[in-house]
KEKE-3310 file (N, C-alpha, C; in steps of 0.2 Angstrom, whole numbers, plus 5000, padded with zeros to 4 digits):
npx = (5060:5062:5048:5046:5056:5041:5034:5035:5038:5027:5019:5027:5026:5011:5008:5020:5013:4997:5001:5013:5001:4992:5001:4999:4989:4980:4970:4950:4950:4953:4967:4980:4989:4992:4985:4976:4978:4975:4977:4975:4978:4988:4987:4974:4967:4957:4953:4963:4964:4980:4989:4999:5012:5010:5008:4996:4990:4975:4963:4962:4979:4977:4969:4975:4989:4994:4984:4991:5002:4995:4992:5004:5007:5001:5000:5012:5007:5002:5003:5020:5023:5033:5042:5046:5054:5052:5066)
npy = (5120:5100:5099:5104:5093:5078:5082:5078:5064:5057:5061:5055:5044:5040:5042:5033:5019:5018:5020:5005:4995:4999:4993:4983:4978:4978:4974:4974:4967:4959:4953:4944:4930:4919:4914:4907:4900:4893:4880:4869:4852:4848:4831:4828:4838:4844:4856:4863:4868:4879:4881:4897:4906:4922:4939:4947:4964:4970:4981:4987:4985:4999:5006:5007:5011:5022:5026:5030:5040:5049:5056:5055:5066:5077:5076:5086:5098:5102:5114:5115:5113:5123:5123:5135:5144:5155:5168)
npz = (5041:5046:5043:5032:5027:5031:5029:5013:5013:5018:5007:4998:5004:5000:4985:4982:4988:4980:4968:4968:4971:4959:4950:4955:4950:4955:4965:4968:4981:4997:5006:4994:4995:4987:4971:4962:4943:4930:4920:4906:4907:4893:4887:4888:4889:4898:4912:4926:4941:4947:4960:4963:4972:4977:4977:4979:4983:4993:4993:5009:5008:5000:5006:5022:5018:5011:5023:5034:5026:5022:5035:5041:5035:5037:5052:5055:5053:5065:5079:5085:5104:5113:5129:5135:5150:5156:5167)
capx = (5064:5061:5042:5043:5056:5041:5024:5038:5043:5024:5013:5030:5021:5005:5011:5023:5007:4993:5007:5014:4993:4988:5004:5001:4984:4972:4962:4948:4947:4955:4978:4981:4996:4994:4985:4976:4977:4969:4979:4974:4980:4989:4987:4968:4963:4954:4956:4963:4964:4986:4990:5004:5009:5011:5008:4992:4990:4969:4959:4965:4983:4979:4970:4978:4995:4992:4980:4999:5005:4993:4990:5012:5009:4994:5004:5015:5003:5002:5010:5024:5023:5041:5040:5051:5052:5053:5069)
capy = (5109:5094:5099:5101:5080:5074:5081:5076:5057:5057:5064:5051:5034:5038:5039:5026:5014:5022:5015:5001:4992:5000:4988:4974:4971:4985:4967:4975:4961:4958:4954:4937:4929:4913:4917:4902:4900:4889:4877:4867:4845:4843:4825:4823:4845:4845:4862:4861:4874:4879:4886:4903:4909:4926:4942:4953:4968:4972:4987:4987:4990:5003:5010:5009:5014:5027:5037:5031:5047:5055:5052:5061:5073:5081:5077:5091:5105:5104:5119:5113:5120:5124:5126:5138:5144:5160:5164)
capz = (5040:5046:5045:5022:5024:5031:5023:5007:5013:5021:5001:4995:5004:4999:4980:4980:4989:4975:4960:4966:4974:4953:4943:4956:4949:4958:4967:4977:4987:5002:4999:4993:4995:4980:4966:4956:4939:4928:4914:4900:4901:4884:4887:4890:4887:4903:4913:4932:4946:4946:4962:4964:4979:4972:4985:4977:4987:4992:4996:5013:5007:4998:5012:5023:5017:5013:5025:5036:5024:5023:5043:5042:5031:5040:5058:5055:5051:5070:5082:5090:5108:5117:5138:5133:5156:5157:5175)
cpx = (5063:5052:5042:5048:5051:5032:5030:5037:5032:5019:5019:5028:5014:5003:5013:5016:5004:4995:5005:5005:4990:4993:5005:4994:4976:4965:4960:4945:4952:4963:4979:4987:4999:4985:4980:4971:4973:4974:4974:4980:4982:4987:4977:4961:4957:4958:4958:4968:4976:4985:4998:5007:5013:5008:5004:4989:4979:4969:4963:4972:4985:4975:4974:4988:4994:4983:4987:5002:5004:4996:4999:5011:5002:5000:5012:5014:5001:5005:5013:5027:5030:5038:5047:5048:5058:5058:5064)
cpy = (5101:5093:5098:5092:5077:5076:5079:5067:5054:5057:5056:5048:5034:5037:5034:5018:5012:5013:5008:4996:4995:4998:4981:4970:4973:4978:4976:4973:4962:4954:4945:4935:4921:4916:4909:4902:4894:4886:4869:4854:4844:4835:4823:4831:4845:4854:4860:4866:4874:4884:4889:4904:4917:4934:4948:4958:4972:4978:4991:4990:4995:5009:5014:5011:5022:5034:5037:5036:5048:5058:5060:5065:5076:5081:5083:5099:5105:5110:5113:5115:5117:5128:5128:5145:5153:5163:5173)
cpz = (5040:5044:5038:5024:5026:5031:5012:5010:5018:5015:4996:4996:5001:4990:4979:4982:4982:4970:4962:4971:4963:4949:4950:4955:4950:4959:4971:4984:4993:5000:4999:4994:4986:4979:4963:4951:4935:4921:4911:4901:4896:4881:4886:4888:4896:4906:4924:4934:4945:4952:4965:4968:4975:4976:4980:4983:4983:4992:5004:5015:5006:5002:5018:5024:5015:5017:5032:5031:5023:5031:5046:5041:5035:5046:5060:5052:5060:5074:5086:5096:5115:5125:5138:5147:5161:5164:5177)
residu = (UNK:UNK:UNK:UNK:UNK:UNK:UNK:UNK:UNK:UNK:UNK:UNK:UNK:UNK:UNK:UNK:UNK:UNK:UNK:UNK:UNK:UNK:UNK:UNK:UNK:UNK:UNK:UNK:UNK:UNK:UNK:UNK:UNK:UNK:UNK:UNK:UNK:UNK:UNK:UNK:UNK:UNK:UNK:UNK:UNK:UNK:UNK:UNK:UNK:UNK:UNK:UNK:UNK:UNK:UNK:UNK:UNK:UNK:UNK:UNK:UNK:UNK:UNK:UNK:UNK:UNK:UNK:UNK:UNK:UNK:UNK:UNK:UNK:UNK:UNK:UNK:UNK:UNK:UNK:UNK:UNK:UNK:UNK:UNK:UNK:UNK:UNK)
# end
């Protein structure tokens, strides 16, 4: 029963990380905590960069999260040894 719970939790974690990464922009670079956007000045018509604080998960977020979920799931397939002493 506990193994089934751990398997489900590991697979759910891996799926959550993949979906979160896809919905957050699926950035194939490194994780960013700020993003530069271009805006146009209304008076002069010139473009200028504006730095916006935003979390964009990168490829390492996807790799580590998926690996953690799959490792949790894989750990349930190893046999548990119990040290039973015969009287």
